[in-house]
Backbone as CSV, one residue per row, in Angstrom:
resi,resn,N_x,N_y,N_z,CA_x,CA_y,CA_z,C_x,C_y,C_z
1,MET,126.825,111.103,81.986,126.837,111.197,83.471,126.763,112.586,84.010
2,ALA,125.644,112.480,85.057,125.057,113.608,85.575,126.243,114.552,86.055
3,SER,126.220,115.752,85.920,126.720,116.838,86.353,126.998,116.800,87.872
4,LEU,128.135,117.307,88.468,128.004,117.448,90.021,126.955,118.331,90.632
5,LYS,126.860,119.603,89.727,126.087,120.589,90.342,124.281,120.035,90.145
6,ASN,124.097,119.212,89.132,122.747,118.605,89.136,122.400,117.506,90.237
7,VAL,123.518,116.645,90.518,123.535,115.872,91.672,123.326,116.572,93.049
8,ARG,124.128,117.729,93.193,123.751,118.345,94.549,122.648,119.046,94.700
9,MET,121.989,119.292,93.681,120.655,119.789,93.645,119.552,118.834,93.912
10,LYS,119.804,117.812,93.282,118.815,116.659,93.596,119.194,116.236,95.211
11,ILE,119.963,116.119,95.576,120.449,116.003,97.307,119.747,116.969,97.849
12,ALA,119.766,117.931,97.558,119.301,119.291,98.379,117.790,119.049,98.546
13,GLY,117.244,118.912,97.259,115.791,118.753,97.197,115.352,117.784,97.586
14,VAL,115.959,116.540,97.713,115.413,115.318,98.466,115.394,115.349,100.148
15,LYS,116.360,116.373,100.645,116.515,116.675,101.746,115.387,117.399,102.520
16,LYS,115.025,118.462,101.356,113.767,119.304,101.647,112.422,118.530,101.726
17,THR,112.295,117.549,101.209,111.229,116.911,100.957,111.360,116.000,102.116
18,LYS,112.449,115.544,102.552,111.966,114.833,103.742,111.802,115.514,104.946
19,GLN,112.229,116.886,104.938,111.777,117.592,106.340,109.844,117.804,106.183
20,ILE,109.674,117.960,105.063,108.089,117.817,104.766,107.626,116.730,105.265
21,THR,107.981,115.580,104.924,107.378,114.365,104.995,107.417,114.019,106.468
22,LYS,108.605,114.334,107.164,108.808,114.094,108.891,107.871,114.948,109.431
23,ALA,107.759,116.398,109.094,106.748,117.103,109.640,105.357,116.557,109.740
24,MET,104.902,116.014,108.460,103.842,115.618,108.382,103.374,114.389,109.128
25,ASN,104.487,113.561,109.245,104.050,112.358,109.711,103.959,112.612,111.723
26,MET,104.731,113.823,112.176,104.539,114.120,113.377,103.232,114.786,113.494
27,VAL,102.769,115.609,112.418,101.395,115.981,112.481,100.416,115.213,112.706
28,SER,100.281,114.101,111.776,99.572,112.962,111.815,99.399,112.348,113.122
29,SER,100.615,111.778,113.584,100.862,111.166,114.671,100.117,111.861,116.169
30,ALA,100.183,113.416,115.903,99.478,114.085,117.141,97.935,113.985,117.018
31,LYS,97.690,114.243,115.614,96.103,114.026,115.428,95.504,112.797,115.800
32,LEU,96.510,111.601,115.540,95.945,110.240,115.388,95.603,110.032,117.215
33,ARG,96.626,110.546,117.962,96.163,110.180,119.202,94.701,110.509,119.918
34,GLY,94.566,111.844,119.245,93.193,112.244,119.803,91.951,111.609,119.067
35,ALA,92.180,111.395,117.599,91.154,110.533,116.864,90.770,109.084,117.346
36,GLN,92.199,108.325,117.846,92.065,107.037,118.347,91.302,107.009,119.465
37,ALA,91.660,108.128,120.400,90.896,108.100,121.742,89.526,108.321,121.503
38,ARG,88.845,108.933,120.735,87.557,109.188,120.472,86.984,107.909,119.836
39,ILE,87.228,107.243,118.927,86.874,106.309,118.523,86.702,104.830,119.296
40,GLU,87.865,104.863,120.181,87.945,103.947,121.192,86.863,103.837,122.227
41,LYS,86.513,105.178,122.558,85.909,105.407,123.414,84.200,105.256,123.237
42,PHE,84.277,105.931,121.908,82.647,105.501,121.367,82.087,104.170,120.784
43,ARG,83.442,103.528,120.391,82.958,102.324,119.656,82.169,101.083,120.535
44,PRO,82.315,101.068,121.647,81.683,100.025,122.685,80.485,100.637,122.928
45,TYR,79.629,101.902,123.011,78.816,102.458,123.043,77.917,102.242,121.539
46,ALA,78.472,102.236,120.426,78.036,101.936,119.432,77.520,100.538,119.334
47,ASP,78.420,99.649,119.667,78.095,98.140,119.482,77.045,97.643,120.468
48,LYS,77.115,98.396,121.758,75.608,97.811,122.531,74.659,98.419,122.106
49,PHE,74.798,99.736,121.336,73.426,100.176,120.989,72.825,99.508,119.999
50,TYR,73.711,99.049,119.081,73.309,98.125,117.867,72.714,96.746,118.148
51,ASN,73.634,96.168,119.531,72.914,94.842,119.989,71.639,95.050,120.739
52,MET,71.308,96.248,121.548,70.204,96.497,122.428,69.169,96.471,121.407
53,LEU,69.485,97.353,120.429,68.027,97.894,119.628,67.723,96.431,118.858
54,SER,68.480,95.828,118.557,68.128,94.447,117.876,67.300,93.491,118.755
55,GLU,68.082,93.309,119.859,67.016,92.783,121.051,65.587,93.367,121.118
56,PHE,65.613,94.789,121.266,64.425,95.308,121.597,63.529,95.274,120.456
57,SER,63.609,95.347,119.193,63.060,94.960,118.140,62.567,93.652,117.847
58,ASP,63.428,92.777,118.244,62.949,91.509,118.404,61.397,90.996,119.354
59,GLN,61.791,91.809,120.443,60.507,91.749,121.270,59.344,92.175,121.031
60,LEU,59.436,93.491,120.173,58.402,94.130,119.732,57.965,93.924,118.089
61,GLY,57.936,92.679,117.858,57.787,92.270,116.669,56.446,92.684,115.948
62,GLY,55.336,92.828,116.828,54.291,93.341,116.409,53.949,94.868,116.126
63,ILE,55.248,95.803,116.311,54.975,97.329,116.441,55.742,97.225,114.914
64,ASN,55.256,97.938,114.080,55.738,98.630,112.733,56.070,100.118,112.673
65,HIS,57.501,100.223,112.491,58.090,101.587,112.366,58.528,101.665,110.913
66,PRO,58.233,102.986,110.274,58.881,103.248,109.109,60.576,102.504,108.867
67,LEU,61.385,102.616,109.827,62.570,102.340,109.712,62.969,101.134,109.736
68,LEU,61.832,100.194,110.205,62.053,98.773,110.359,61.267,98.252,109.514
69,VAL,60.577,98.619,108.460,59.873,98.186,107.400,60.821,97.776,106.249
70,LYS,60.877,96.723,105.704,61.738,96.372,104.502,60.833,95.871,103.232
71,ARG,61.373,96.679,102.541,60.776,97.377,101.106,60.863,95.691,100.453
72,GLU,59.684,95.645,99.729,59.698,94.171,98.886,60.217,94.172,97.805
73,GLU,60.323,95.701,97.320,60.986,95.702,95.962,62.340,96.861,96.129
74,LEU,63.325,96.646,95.824,64.437,97.616,96.076,64.434,98.324,94.891
75,LYS,64.459,99.653,94.715,64.496,100.265,93.455,65.918,101.037,93.684
76,ASN,66.356,101.862,94.589,67.091,102.699,94.883,67.953,102.411,96.078
77,ALA,69.029,102.313,96.213,70.256,101.981,97.350,70.786,103.137,97.545
78,GLY,70.992,103.534,98.959,71.765,104.657,99.174,73.120,104.278,99.831
79,ILE,73.937,104.932,99.196,75.619,104.805,99.683,76.201,105.907,100.175
80,LEU,76.222,105.785,101.634,76.995,106.877,101.894,78.498,106.651,102.142
81,LEU,79.399,107.297,101.458,80.896,106.722,101.273,81.455,108.203,102.160
82,VAL,82.319,107.524,103.285,83.082,108.555,103.862,84.616,108.323,103.562
83,THR,85.094,109.542,103.043,86.348,109.561,102.870,87.098,110.457,103.400
84,SER,88.507,111.051,103.547,89.133,111.926,103.864,88.907,113.495,102.989
85,ASP,89.150,114.639,103.574,89.306,115.837,102.655,90.830,116.041,102.038
86,ARG,91.618,115.367,102.526,92.932,115.695,102.245,93.726,114.331,101.588
87,GLY,94.683,114.293,100.875,95.341,113.153,100.398,96.555,112.877,100.985
88,LEU,97.452,112.331,100.143,98.787,111.691,100.752,98.578,110.614,102.153
89,ALA,97.707,110.051,101.937,97.558,109.045,103.060,97.472,107.710,102.324
90,GLY,98.364,107.494,101.453,98.451,106.089,100.657,97.198,105.674,99.980
91,ALA,97.114,104.521,100.080,95.965,104.012,99.281,94.613,104.010,99.984
92,PHE,94.716,104.986,100.937,93.235,105.041,102.174,92.220,105.173,101.146
93,ASN,92.005,106.213,100.600,90.792,106.982,99.992,90.630,106.161,98.666
94,ALA,91.426,105.641,98.111,91.549,105.044,96.767,90.826,103.566,97.234
95,ASN,90.941,102.897,98.355,90.493,101.524,98.753,88.837,101.770,99.056
96,LEU,88.468,103.035,99.701,87.282,103.254,100.149,86.288,103.699,98.943
97,ILE,86.851,104.484,97.695,86.072,104.531,96.495,86.150,103.556,95.969
98,SER,86.877,102.616,95.691,86.626,101.322,95.089,85.796,100.458,95.498
99,ALA,85.632,100.453,96.831,84.573,99.617,97.599,83.249,100.110,97.149
100,ALA,83.170,101.321,97.218,82.068,101.924,96.794,81.563,101.755,95.524
101,PHE,82.356,101.996,94.469,81.891,101.488,93.009,81.786,100.309,93.059
102,LYS,82.386,99.123,93.637,81.839,97.966,93.614,80.543,97.325,93.950
103,LEU,80.247,98.283,95.357,79.029,97.947,96.040,78.022,98.549,94.776
104,ALA,78.527,99.725,94.260,77.580,100.269,93.209,77.120,99.378,91.915
105,GLN,77.952,98.600,91.656,78.141,97.843,90.167,77.110,96.629,90.687
106,GLU,77.386,96.049,92.009,76.451,94.932,92.421,75.098,95.158,92.406
107,LYS,74.769,96.649,92.925,73.511,96.924,92.808,72.998,97.192,91.653
108,GLU,73.612,97.739,90.751,73.168,97.874,89.612,72.899,96.527,88.534
109,SER,73.808,95.384,88.821,73.551,94.044,88.387,72.256,93.536,88.979
110,ALA,71.857,93.669,90.052,70.844,93.343,90.496,69.349,94.361,90.430
111,GLY,69.600,95.261,89.449,68.539,96.099,89.073,68.068,97.240,89.776
112,ILE,69.140,97.434,90.808,69.088,98.431,91.949,70.124,99.950,91.456
113,LYS,69.335,101.026,91.492,69.825,102.296,91.350,70.668,102.697,92.536
114,PRO,72.007,102.758,92.620,72.653,103.474,93.541,72.689,104.846,93.657
115,VAL,72.669,105.579,94.728,72.259,106.865,95.303,73.498,106.956,96.143
116,PHE,74.400,108.133,95.868,75.424,108.373,96.838,75.148,109.458,97.688
117,TYR,75.647,109.167,98.888,75.759,110.595,99.966,77.269,110.543,100.351
118,CYS,77.904,111.617,99.883,79.470,111.534,100.091,80.038,112.667,101.378
119,VAL,80.674,112.179,102.301,81.361,112.938,103.140,82.984,112.921,103.014
120,GLY,83.331,114.165,102.657,84.773,114.215,102.405,85.101,114.526,100.900
121,ARG,86.048,115.409,100.904,86.533,116.062,99.517,86.712,114.799,98.417
122,LYS,87.634,113.786,98.832,88.319,112.794,97.991,86.847,111.973,97.307
123,GLY,86.201,111.771,98.300,84.703,110.929,97.577,83.800,111.728,96.838
124,VAL,83.592,113.116,97.323,82.926,113.906,96.436,83.304,113.985,95.369
125,ASP,84.832,114.242,94.896,85.227,114.512,93.849,85.016,113.427,92.865
126,SER,85.456,112.180,93.146,85.577,110.877,92.595,83.883,110.705,91.998
127,ILE,83.086,110.816,92.914,81.658,110.593,92.540,81.313,111.394,91.262
128,ARG,81.901,112.607,91.741,81.430,113.765,90.607,81.914,113.241,89.417
129,LYS,83.327,112.989,89.206,84.076,112.761,88.110,83.409,111.421,87.333
130,ALA,82.854,110.517,88.055,82.153,109.345,87.802,80.962,109.413,87.059
131,GLY,80.306,110.531,87.270,78.682,110.968,86.845,77.908,110.366,87.678
132,ARG,78.086,109.842,88.881,76.885,109.295,89.591,76.121,110.186,90.201
133,GLN,74.681,109.642,90.642,74.055,110.492,91.340,74.328,110.840,92.889
134,GLN,74.356,111.979,93.071,74.956,112.581,94.414,74.053,113.286,95.046
135,GLU,73.346,112.690,96.106,72.582,113.628,96.870,72.964,114.652,98.051
136,LEU,74.281,114.156,98.391,75.019,114.707,99.398,76.371,114.913,99.287
137,ALA,77.179,116.033,99.261,78.326,116.364,98.894,78.702,117.492,100.367
138,LEU,79.325,116.548,101.396,79.909,117.544,102.380,81.452,117.185,102.399
139,THR,81.927,118.651,102.382,83.324,118.596,102.422,83.572,119.713,103.876
140,ASP,85.145,119.303,103.784,85.778,120.225,105.341,85.026,120.090,106.444
141,GLN,84.587,118.570,106.706,84.033,118.432,107.980,84.593,117.331,108.825
142,MET,85.765,116.703,108.019,86.422,115.524,108.815,87.702,116.292,109.602
143,GLY,87.780,117.513,109.712,88.664,117.972,110.637,88.304,118.074,111.997
144,SER,87.207,118.509,112.298,86.691,118.618,113.605,85.187,118.032,113.787
145,LEU,85.024,116.650,113.951,83.929,115.863,113.995,83.146,116.297,115.161
146,ASN,81.791,116.483,115.243,81.060,116.623,116.614,79.787,115.886,116.033
147,TRP,78.916,115.976,116.777,77.692,115.168,117.103,76.568,115.750,116.048
148,SER,76.862,116.902,115.741,75.847,117.849,114.736,76.081,117.343,113.538
149,VAL,77.362,116.759,112.884,77.293,116.585,111.498,76.586,115.312,111.218
150,ALA,76.900,114.204,112.200,76.396,113.155,112.171,74.687,113.420,112.011
151,SER,74.163,114.221,112.913,72.830,114.208,113.061,72.123,114.902,111.888
152,ASP,72.923,115.925,111.238,72.311,116.473,110.041,72.345,115.342,108.924
153,ILE,73.415,114.384,108.903,73.607,113.269,107.809,72.222,112.589,107.997
154,GLY,72.256,112.311,109.315,71.162,110.996,109.654,69.506,111.655,109.632
155,ASN,69.437,112.873,109.618,68.146,113.460,109.242,67.658,113.278,107.982
156,GLN,68.831,113.768,107.192,68.547,113.610,105.892,68.273,112.047,105.042
157,VAL,69.191,111.120,105.490,69.224,109.878,104.872,67.576,109.187,105.499
158,ILE,67.378,109.551,106.954,66.239,109.001,107.496,64.898,109.607,106.549
159,ALA,64.953,111.074,106.226,63.724,111.594,105.347,63.804,110.906,103.842
160,ALA,64.803,110.611,103.562,64.855,110.032,102.071,64.405,108.564,102.107
161,TYR,64.725,108.164,103.240,64.187,106.178,103.430,62.793,106.540,103.845
162,THR,62.273,107.608,104.220,60.615,107.422,104.649,59.955,107.949,103.774
163,ASP,60.565,108.745,102.910,59.506,109.203,101.618,59.651,108.282,100.264
164,GLY,60.744,107.565,100.640,60.896,106.303,99.628,61.870,106.710,98.396
165,SER,62.583,107.718,98.704,63.708,108.072,97.761,64.865,107.022,97.856
166,ILE,65.171,106.246,98.819,65.848,105.105,98.982,65.383,104.054,99.549
167,ASP,65.776,102.961,99.452,65.070,101.519,99.914,65.929,100.909,101.045
168,GLU,67.183,101.377,100.902,68.179,100.908,102.023,69.331,101.813,102.070
169,LEU,70.144,101.923,103.127,71.075,102.544,103.055,72.488,101.896,103.673
170,ASN,73.576,101.959,102.841,74.742,101.300,103.251,75.723,102.197,103.561
171,ILE,76.729,102.094,104.583,78.036,102.739,104.702,79.194,102.282,104.352
172,ILE,79.772,103.098,103.468,81.410,102.521,103.382,82.234,103.567,103.973
173,TYR,83.011,103.169,105.061,84.051,103.809,105.698,85.305,103.093,106.185
174,GLY,86.330,104.110,106.441,87.355,103.506,106.791,87.553,103.123,108.179
175,GLN,87.591,101.641,108.466,87.648,100.965,109.551,89.064,100.747,110.227
176,PHE,88.963,101.819,111.534,90.335,101.871,112.049,90.660,100.349,113.098
177,ILE,91.615,99.568,112.682,91.781,98.369,113.374,93.049,98.712,114.291
178,SER,94.100,99.231,113.771,95.418,99.373,114.518,95.782,100.669,114.031
179,ILE,97.212,100.934,114.479,97.868,102.080,113.990,98.574,101.637,112.626
180,ALA,98.699,100.232,112.595,99.629,99.838,111.467,98.576,99.035,110.432
181,LYS,97.198,99.083,110.702,96.092,98.350,109.774,94.841,98.915,109.786
182,GLN,94.758,99.557,108.411,93.271,100.086,108.656,92.497,99.399,107.289
183,GLY,91.394,98.783,107.828,90.271,98.231,106.725,89.353,99.138,106.085
184,VAL,88.510,98.270,105.090,87.279,99.028,104.855,85.989,98.631,105.239
185,GLY,85.392,99.450,106.119,84.186,98.958,106.611,82.976,99.115,105.832
186,SER,81.909,98.185,106.048,80.650,98.157,105.177,79.778,97.941,106.284
187,LEU,78.828,98.550,106.265,77.442,98.342,107.213,76.055,99.119,106.570
188,THR,75.331,98.007,106.843,73.809,98.354,106.301,73.020,98.664,107.631
189,ILE,72.388,99.721,107.623,71.974,100.520,108.858,70.183,100.723,108.601
190,LEU,69.875,100.909,107.192,68.562,100.985,107.158,68.060,99.903,105.924
191,PRO,66.980,99.195,106.152,66.041,99.365,107.033,66.988,98.814,108.621
192,VAL,66.581,98.845,109.593,67.201,98.323,110.847,66.720,96.943,110.987
193,SER,67.842,96.159,111.150,67.566,94.658,110.920,67.417,94.319,112.204
194,HIS,66.448,93.229,112.595,66.241,92.535,113.550,67.477,91.489,113.883
195,SER,67.687,91.060,115.150,68.886,90.198,115.353,68.876,88.699,114.656
196,SER,67.642,88.480,114.462,67.286,87.087,113.764,67.602,87.028,112.218
197,ASP,67.596,88.126,111.856,67.949,88.351,110.367,69.494,88.420,110.313
198,LYS,70.317,88.567,111.183,71.582,88.369,111.283,72.107,86.982,111.356
199,THR,73.600,86.782,111.576,74.009,85.429,111.894,74.127,85.290,113.292
200,ALA,74.267,84.088,113.540,73.986,83.551,115.059,75.130,84.260,115.886
201,ASN,76.415,84.420,115.351,77.475,85.119,116.004,77.959,86.221,115.501
202,VAL,77.506,87.281,115.771,77.766,88.677,115.349,78.961,89.472,115.662
203,LYS,80.178,89.441,115.033,81.158,89.928,115.882,81.533,91.670,115.491
204,SER,81.888,92.136,116.812,81.784,93.564,116.650,83.326,93.911,116.397
205,ALA,83.803,95.083,116.102,84.937,95.526,115.834,85.782,95.175,116.977
206,GLU,85.522,94.931,118.147,86.461,94.621,119.315,86.629,93.445,119.219
207,GLY,85.773,92.528,118.370,86.096,90.684,118.415,85.072,90.201,119.484
208,SER,84.171,90.544,120.069,83.676,90.155,121.140,81.952,89.670,120.216
209,LYS,81.603,88.767,121.050,80.500,88.147,119.960,79.142,88.575,120.878
210,THR,78.105,88.855,120.030,76.647,89.141,120.407,76.175,88.063,121.393
211,GLU,75.653,88.520,122.347,75.026,87.365,123.107,73.484,87.418,122.957
212,ALA,72.835,86.453,123.237,71.132,86.388,123.415,70.830,86.972,124.501
213,PRO,69.742,87.819,124.788,69.440,88.311,126.096,68.956,87.328,127.136
214,ALA,69.268,87.434,128.142,68.913,86.494,129.132,67.546,86.154,129.389
215,GLY,66.540,87.216,129.269,65.354,86.932,129.422,64.311,88.232,128.827
216,ASP,63.291,88.432,129.108,62.356,89.377,128.430,62.783,90.831,129.515
217,ILE,62.755,91.832,128.651,62.980,93.019,129.233,61.713,94.113,129.397
218,ILE,61.400,94.765,130.609,60.280,95.506,130.879,60.848,96.908,130.425
219,TYR,60.154,97.472,129.195,60.608,98.921,128.713,59.608,99.899,129.224
220,GLU,60.089,101.046,129.714,59.332,102.158,129.949,59.917,103.449,129.214
221,PRO,59.187,104.223,128.639,57.333,104.505,128.423,57.046,103.384,127.420
222,GLU,56.004,103.834,126.778,55.387,102.738,125.728,56.611,102.587,124.529
223,GLU,56.095,101.221,124.286,57.286,100.745,123.167,57.305,101.729,122.008
224,ASP,56.075,102.048,121.593,56.303,103.016,120.326,56.780,104.246,120.407
225,VAL,56.929,104.801,121.756,57.467,106.129,121.903,58.893,105.621,121.843
226,LEU,59.527,104.878,122.663,60.929,104.249,122.751,61.541,104.023,121.323
227,LEU,60.658,103.496,120.317,61.051,103.266,119.056,61.276,104.663,118.195
228,ALA,60.402,105.145,118.244,60.191,106.527,117.945,61.700,107.297,118.120
229,GLU,62.077,107.409,119.357,63.350,108.289,119.944,64.529,107.227,119.575
230,LEU,64.535,105.973,119.704,65.752,105.094,119.649,66.166,104.729,118.155
231,LEU,65.200,104.863,117.260,65.551,104.278,115.754,66.362,105.553,115.231
232,PRO,65.890,106.590,115.116,66.216,107.757,114.566,67.868,108.001,115.068
233,ARG,68.187,107.709,116.483,69.204,107.987,117.264,70.183,107.114,116.863
234,PHE,69.731,105.658,116.646,70.475,104.710,116.116,71.274,104.738,114.817
235,VAL,70.319,105.383,113.719,71.186,105.874,112.610,72.214,106.798,112.751
236,LYS,71.861,107.772,113.438,72.901,108.884,113.694,74.260,108.078,114.545
237,VAL,73.758,107.271,115.526,75.176,106.793,116.260,75.940,105.899,115.334
238,GLN,75.251,105.199,114.416,76.145,104.650,113.346,77.021,105.433,112.410
239,ILE,76.290,106.175,111.882,77.161,107.289,111.318,78.090,108.192,111.997
240,HIS,77.902,108.360,113.066,78.817,109.160,113.947,79.894,108.311,114.103
241,ARG,79.786,107.075,114.424,80.709,106.000,114.485,81.664,105.826,113.148
242,ALA,80.939,105.864,111.887,81.610,105.706,110.753,82.763,106.989,110.637
243,LEU,82.246,108.099,110.873,82.872,109.340,110.626,84.126,109.408,111.613
244,LEU,84.109,108.911,113.130,85.287,108.654,113.804,86.246,107.653,113.429
245,ASP,85.569,106.668,113.075,86.497,105.315,112.505,87.323,105.913,111.034
246,THR,86.714,106.677,110.306,87.419,107.006,109.159,88.310,108.486,109.596
247,SER,88.156,109.107,110.578,89.068,110.294,111.000,90.314,109.322,111.387
248,ALA,89.978,108.274,112.321,91.379,107.812,112.932,92.360,106.826,111.774
249,SER,91.375,106.376,110.746,91.980,105.578,109.865,92.785,106.672,108.920
250,GLU,92.363,107.668,108.666,92.783,108.500,107.787,94.332,108.969,108.451
251,HIS,94.410,109.455,109.669,95.514,109.909,110.164,96.454,108.830,110.202
252,ALA,96.111,107.579,110.726,96.978,106.277,111.039,97.738,106.348,109.357
253,ALA,96.808,106.281,108.447,97.218,105.981,106.878,98.080,106.854,106.518
254,ARG,97.843,108.368,106.934,98.981,109.524,106.627,100.267,109.438,107.254
255,MET,99.908,109.028,108.604,101.391,108.704,109.186,102.369,107.385,108.805
256,ASN,101.262,106.504,108.481,102.435,105.373,107.919,102.992,105.993,106.571
257,ALA,102.387,106.431,105.625,102.562,106.752,104.064,103.716,107.955,104.350
258,MET,103.743,108.660,105.450,104.788,109.908,105.493,105.954,109.283,106.110
259,ASP,105.926,108.393,106.984,106.875,107.529,107.362,107.806,106.770,106.361
260,ASN,106.900,106.058,105.375,107.525,105.271,104.550,108.168,106.166,103.460
261,ALA,107.692,107.537,103.049,108.263,108.634,102.181,109.367,109.262,102.891
262,THR,109.626,109.318,104.167,110.878,109.565,105.125,111.733,108.661,104.745
263,ARG,111.463,107.559,105.006,112.737,106.266,104.702,112.900,106.445,103.292
264,ASN,112.258,106.445,102.468,112.360,106.603,101.059,113.326,107.904,100.627
265,CYS,113.108,108.741,101.299,114.087,109.879,101.148,115.522,109.764,101.664
266,ASP,115.638,108.765,102.747,117.044,108.474,102.988,117.674,107.636,102.331
267,ASP,116.724,106.535,101.406,117.551,105.807,100.701,117.809,106.574,99.431
268,ILE,117.098,107.765,98.730,117.372,108.258,97.542,118.641,109.171,97.744
269,THR,118.610,109.892,99.155,119.795,110.612,99.431,120.924,110.041,99.550
270,ALA,121.006,108.494,99.945,121.964,107.616,99.996,122.750,107.170,98.456
271,SER,121.509,106.902,97.846,121.821,106.724,96.278,122.715,107.837,95.931
272,LEU,122.047,108.992,95.750,122.456,110.155,95.173,123.904,110.650,95.469
273,THR,124.169,110.296,97.037,125.506,110.688,97.498,126.395,109.687,96.991
274,LEU,126.108,108.500,96.915,126.944,107.566,96.055,127.328,108.240,94.564
275,LEU,126.382,108.292,93.898,126.379,108.855,92.717,127.338,110.011,92.414
276,TYR,127.293,111.040,93.694,127.858,112.235,93.530,129.317,111.841,93.771
277,ASN,129.651,111.006,94.872,131.143,110.744,94.980,131.679,109.955,93.831
278,LYS,130.804,109.206,92.952,131.416,108.513,91.694,131.550,109.405,90.787
279,THR,130.686,110.559,90.422,131.087,111.578,89.640,132.136,112.218,89.911
280,ARG,132.143,112.802,91.117,133.072,113.666,91.350,134.835,112.746,91.309
281,GLN,134.498,111.381,91.346,135.919,110.870,91.332,136.203,110.654,89.677
282,ALA,135.122,110.192,89.118,135.233,110.353,87.531,135.983,111.758,87.054
283,VAL,135.432,112.923,87.616,136.157,114.537,87.086,137.477,114.423,87.338
284,ILE,137.689,113.972,88.793,139.140,113.969,89.262,140.256,113.026,87.946
285,THR,139.735,111.805,88.278,140.474,111.078,87.282,140.565,111.626,85.752
286,THR,139.409,112.135,85.268,139.839,112.706,83.808,140.718,113.659,84.073
287,GLU,140.593,114.799,84.824,141.879,115.898,85.224,143.166,115.337,85.393
288,LEU,143.113,114.263,86.005,144.501,113.626,86.291,145.133,113.036,84.664
289,ILE,144.271,112.414,84.192,144.667,111.659,83.001,145.001,112.745,81.880
290,ASP,144.226,114.014,82.185,144.541,115.270,81.060,145.891,115.887,81.553
291,ILE,146.180,115.761,82.889,147.618,116.380,83.273,148.919,115.447,82.793
292,VAL,148.575,114.172,83.114,149.403,113.304,82.838,149.701,113.486,81.204
293,GLY,148.835,113.380,80.606,148.814,113.425,79.126,149.521,114.631,78.591
294,GLY,149.140,115.816,79.203,150.107,117.055,78.711,151.388,116.972,79.092
295,VAL,151.749,116.269,80.632,153.212,116.342,80.647,153.986,115.347,79.594
296,GLU,153.207,114.261,79.525,154.015,113.132,78.423,154.038,113.814,77.031
297,ALA,153.403,114.874,76.583,153.436,115.765,75.264,154.501,116.494,75.539
298,LEU,154.600,117.267,76.561,155.798,118.250,76.589,157.034,117.512,76.681
299,ASN,157.170,116.357,77.298,158.273,115.575,77.270,158.718,114.877,75.991
300,GLY,157.812,114.510,75.216,158.111,113.861,74.008,158.256,114.955,72.977
């Protein structure tokens, strides 16, 4: 049986751990409010941009743009993996990395070579350990996201798609559904698809359905000028959305993980306290038996 001193030390250690997990829960909760506000404000814009560009590219079917052209033969598939820089978020990063590896295996089985672009230390380290080809390894950027990060990533993947280094680009990111639920989002943004290539009812993250345009729209300035401006911006908007989604999902996952850890500390403390009381009672009982035995020996 454990000694009283060891049990007391364990109880003290668990209580200190509880203080840490509770503090981390409060920090994640504070960060989550800001991250959730950013993605909820940006998501409708990204969805509308996606729908508008699909309708626009449908009307301009005769115009060819490098980002609209589908390659007849796919040789290299780009996978943009967005994870967090820090751990202690439950299975959040593990699920994202597992989805990225699964997609890479699917591409390899189809004879396509996967090329990784990683944002977030957890994804960078995992892809490096797996020995996969990694064209981008961006870390320490998930704390304070701004448009320049998505713009730089967008410029790099657009250049890779234009010069033929990759033939498509898929994004694996953390999809923020609610505070209690975070999923794995997957999106193909290159080549930019026409709305006719997608299903009839495309549901956005908010659950709304994409509706067909009411009629022809007149665009100014010239169509090719608009495409040259809108298509690169579309890629950057979707990347920025993935970064914001992952940031909100990370804080929510860490808040839930630390909340569970805090409750587990309470359970362990209760269990150790019960063990301490039983151990103390056993010690007292043993001492009483020794005393009674000694008295009986003297009387005898």
